N, C-alpha and C positions, 0 to 999 in steps of 0.2 A: 301773974307778975304785974305789979302796978306800973302805970304809965310813967310816973316820976322816976322809977328805977331804971327805965329804958332810955331816958334822955340824958344828955350831957356826957355820954361816954360811947366809945366804939363797941358795937355789938357783933357777936359772931352770928353766922347764919343760923346756927342751931338755936341760939337764944331767941332770935327774931321769929323763927318758925314755931318754936315752943310757945311764944307769946301769942302768935296768931292762932295756934291750935287751941290754947286755953280760951281765947276770946270767942272764936267761932263755936266750938263745941259747948262752951258754957252759955252762950247766948241763945242757941237754938235747941229746943227739945225735939221730941218726935215730930216729924213733918210729913206731909203728903204732897207729892209732886206729880204733875201730869205732863207728859211729854211724849215725843216720838223716839222710838229706839233707833239708834244709828251705831254702826261699827260694832255689831254684836259679835262677841268672841267667847264662846264657851271653852273652858279649859278641860284638860284631861282629868283634872282632880275633882271636877264637878262644880267649880266656881263659875259664875257668869260675869263677864266683863262687858260693859256696853256704855253708850253715851245717851243721855236724855237731852233732847233738844226741842226748841220751838223756833218760831220765826226770828227771835231776837237773841237767843243765847243758848249755851250748851253746858252741861255738867257731866263729869265722869261719874259712873255708878258701878257698884259691884254687889253681887248677891252671892253669898257664900253657900257652900254645898248644903249645909243644914237647912237653910231657908229655901233653896231652890227646889228641894224635894216636895214642897207643898204646892208647886205650880201645877195647874190643871191644863196648861197649854204650852206650846213651844214658842218662845219669843222669836221674832224675826225683825230684820231691819225694816223700818217704815211703819211698824205697828205702833199705834197710839195706846199707851198704858198708863195706869195710875199706880205709883210706887209710894209705900210708906216706909220710913226709916229715919236715920239720923245723919247729920253732917259730920264728916270726919276729915281731918287733915293728915295727909301722907307726907311725913317730913322728908323722907329720902328723895322724893321728887319735888317737894315744895309745892304740892297741888292739893286741892281739896276735892272731895267727892261725897256722894251720898251712899251710905251702906244700906241697901234695901233689905227689909225684913219680909215684906209681902209685895206681890205684884198682881195686878188684875188688868185684863184687857179693857180699854176705854173706847174701843171702836177702831175703825180703819184709819191709819195714818194718812196725812195729806198727800205724801209722796205716793204711797200705794194706791190711793184713790185716784190720783192723777194718772198713774201708769195704767190702771185698770180701764179707765175711761178712754185713754189713748189706744190701748190694746183693742178694745171693742170697736173703736172707730176704724182703725186700720184693718182689722180682720174683716169688717163688713165690706171694705173696698177690695178684698181678695188678695191682700199683700202677703198673707200667711198661708195661702192655699198649697197643699202638698203636691198637687199635680204640676205646679210650676217649678218645683225643685229640680235642679240639674245634677247629674252625677259628676263627681270630681274626675279630672283627667288622670289616668293611671300613671303616666310618665311625663309630668310637667317639666318643661325646660327652664321656666322662670316662675318663681313664686314672689308675689307682691305682698308686702307687709305694711298695713296701715296702722301705725301705732306711734308712741312717743320714741324718739331716737335715743333717749337717755334711760329708758325704763328697763327693769330687769327682764320683762317679758320678751323684749327684742333680743337680748343676749341669750336667753334660753332657746328662742326660735332659731337663731343663727347657729348656735352650738349643735342643736339636734339635726338641722338640715345638713350641716357640714359633716356630721358623723354618719347620717343615713345615706345621703346622696351627694357626694362631693361635686359631681358634675352639674348639679342644679344651681342656677343663678338665683340670687335674691335681690330684689329691688325694694328699698325702704321708702315709703311715702310718709314723711315725717309730719306729725300733727300733734297738738295738745290733746290729751285724753282726760283732762279734768279741768273744771272751771266753766265759767259762763259761756265762753265762745268755743269750747271744745267741739260741740256738736257740729257747728258750721265747718270747722276745719276738717273733721273726719269725713263729712259728706263730700267736701270739695276734693279730698284725696281719692275717694272712691270713684268720683266722676272723672277725675284726671286719669286714673289707671284705665278706665274704660275708653276714654277719648283716644288715647294713644295705643291701646291694646298692648301694653308693655308686659303683661304677665298672663300666664295660663290659669292661675288660681290666686285668689286673694285671701289673706288672713287679716281679719279686722278684729282688734281686741286690745287688751291690756291686762296687767296683773290684778290681783285682788284689791279690795277696798270696801269702804262703806257703801250703802245704798246711794248716798249722795254722790260719792266719787264715781259711781258707775252710771249716773244719770245721763251723761252725754251720749251713751250708746243706746239710750231709749228715746233720744231726740227724734222728732218726727222726720226731720230732714235726713238723718242718718238711716232710719228705717226705710224710707222711700228710696234712698240711694242704693242701699243693699238689695232691695227688691227689684230695682230697675237694672242692676248690674248684669251686663252680658258675660262677664267673667264669673265663674262659680266662686261663691263666697263661703268661707269658713268663719263663723263667729266664735271668738275665743275671749270672752269677757270674764275676768276674775277667776275665782276658783270654782269647784264643782257645785257648791251650794249657791253661788251667785248667779244672777240672771239679768238679762236686759231684753228689750223688745227687738233688738237686732238679731237675737237668737232665733226668733220666730220667722223673721224674714229671710234669714240666710239659707243657703242650700244645705249646709251641714252645721251643727252646733258641736263645738268641742268643749269639754269641761275645763280645760286650761289652755293657755298658749302653747305649752309644750306638747300637749296632746294634738293641738291643731297642726303643729309642725310634723308630727308623725303621720297624721291623716293626709297631709298635703304631698308628702314625698315617699316614694317606695324605699325600702331598705335595700341598698345596692348589694350588700353582701348576700342577702337572702335571694335577690334576683339572680346573682351569679350562681349561687348554689342550685336554684331551681332550674336555670338554663343548663347547668352541667348535668343535673339529673335527667332532664328531658333529652339531652344529647346522648347520654348513656342508654336511655330507654330506646331512642331511635336507632342507635348503633346496634343494640341487641336485636331489635326487630328486623333490621336489614340483614344482619348476620343469620338470623333464623330463616329468613326468606331465602337467602343464598344457599344455606344448607339444605333446605327443602327442595330447591330447584336442582341442586347437585344430586340429591337422592333420586329424584325423578329421572334425571339425565343418565344416571349410572346404568339404568336398564337398557339404554339405547346403544347396544354394541352393534358392530357391522352385521353380525349374524342375526341379531334380533331385529335389526332394521330391515334386512332382506326378508326375514320371515314375515314381518308385519307388512312389507310391501307386497309380498306374494299373496298374503291373506287378503289384501285389498284388491290386488290385480286379478286373481283367479276368478272371482265372481264376475268381474267386468268382462274378462275374456270369454267366460262361458256365455254371458249375455250377448257378447259380440258374435260368437260363433253361432249361437242359436238364431240371432237376427239374420246373419249371413245365409244360413241354410234355409231359413224361412223365405228370404228374398229370392234365393236361387230357385227354390221349389215353386214359388209364385210366378217367377219369370218363365220357367219351363211350362207350367200349366197354361199360362197366358199364351206362350208361343205355340203350343200344341193346339189350343183352341183357335188361334188365328190361322194356323196352317189348315185345320179342318174346314174352317169357313172359306179359305181361299180355294181349297180343293173342291168343295161343294159348288162354289161359284164357277170354278173352271169346268166342272162336269156339266153344270147347267148350261153354260155358254157353249160347250162342245156339242151338247145334245141339241141345242137350237141352231147349230150351223147347218145350212142347206146342203153343203157339200158332204157333210158327214151322213146326212140322210140318203143322199144319192148313192154313197158308197155302199149303203146297205141294200141296194137294188131298187130303190124308188126312183121315179122319174117325174119330171115337171112337164105337163102338156100345155101348150099355148095355142091359141087360135092365131094362125098366121095372118089372117085378114084383120082381126080386131086387136091382136096382141094381148088379149086377156088370157089369164090362166084358166084352164078348163077344170072346173071343180065338180061338175055334174054332167050327166049325159044330156041334159037339156041345153048345155052351153054350146053344142055342136049340131050340125045337120049333116045328113048324108052328103057326100061329095065335098064336105068342107076340108080344107087343107089345114093340117095341124103340124106342129113341130114338137118332137119328143126330146127333152133334154135329159141325157143320162150323165153318169159320173165321168164317162170317158169321151163324150161327144154328144151330137144331136142327130135326130132322124127326122126326115120329112116324110109325111104320110098323108093319106086321104081317107076320110071316114066313109066306110061302106054301110055301117049300121050303128045305131045307138039304142039302148034299152035300159029301163030302170032297175032291173033285177041283176043278180050276179050270175045268171045262167050263162053257159058257154056259148059264145057267138060262133056262127058257122065259119069254117075256114074256106078261103078261096083257093081254087086250083089254078096253078100256073098254066 
């Protein structure tokens, strides 16, 4: 449509868009663009939708299923690629785009290169070490959420926590999750939660977006705040295919904010069911124990108890009787031995008694002059006066003769 035909009258949007379409598509033939992939969105039909960008501008791009089959690699956000195709205007949206026929990798994108360098630096400092990861509390009383207060991610988290664990409190630490100053805000909220110990576990994240949208969660200040947090942190950035450096520093990575809410809180209904099951198990165990005890006690009737008592008592009584008899026998034996010893001593003492000797007819002869007992014939002289002690009295006599042998001495006549 010529420019003169467009001037001087009111145009419809369709007419203007058609004119722009003819101008752009007619002015540009096949072109080659080099840029960084952003907001990559493959569709279920096989078409690829993405944005090509550099430091100064961005353009929408689409690669249809027939052309995407020729790719030898999987496109990703942040990848630097070279695309050949043609410019096209999409009237329904009033936008222009490039329809890509071919795509080849042109090297690592600036964002990916920056993230890789930052990742290596922080990993070298030990911020991603697995041995520093802490387990999540099984029954948190309060869950802290560091995210945008107006985002869909927060609504999903609140809904899931309310459904799973109604008694769990939620504290929202509001902060921007996109833009130049978002990283500083996120890090400040993480530090504030730790300063006041207001939560038992922290969820740090946002919903899905392009690689540029998720960059604040790869900010060095955010990663350091997550690694230094005394409260266990769940990183929930974007969707399952998205990632950020905070994922590596966090104690647990969740594929989505909804999954983070499920990881942070126990399912109360399941807990009640588990506790009920354990209660039933405990009750059955106690009942089984009681039944077993009753079975054992059933055999203890008065008759059986008496029999058991007698069975225990009889051997003890036998041992007691045996011990008593042995003690008595030992005492009798000892008494007899002592009596024999006393009798022997008594006999010896009686045999040594001088009076007993005199009773048997013996006498004790003493010299009346010296008072010595006469033991030999040499102890006296003729005409010596002696005294003869008998059992019944004493006799005074005079020695007429003494001789050494036992021959009969002569008798004197009166």
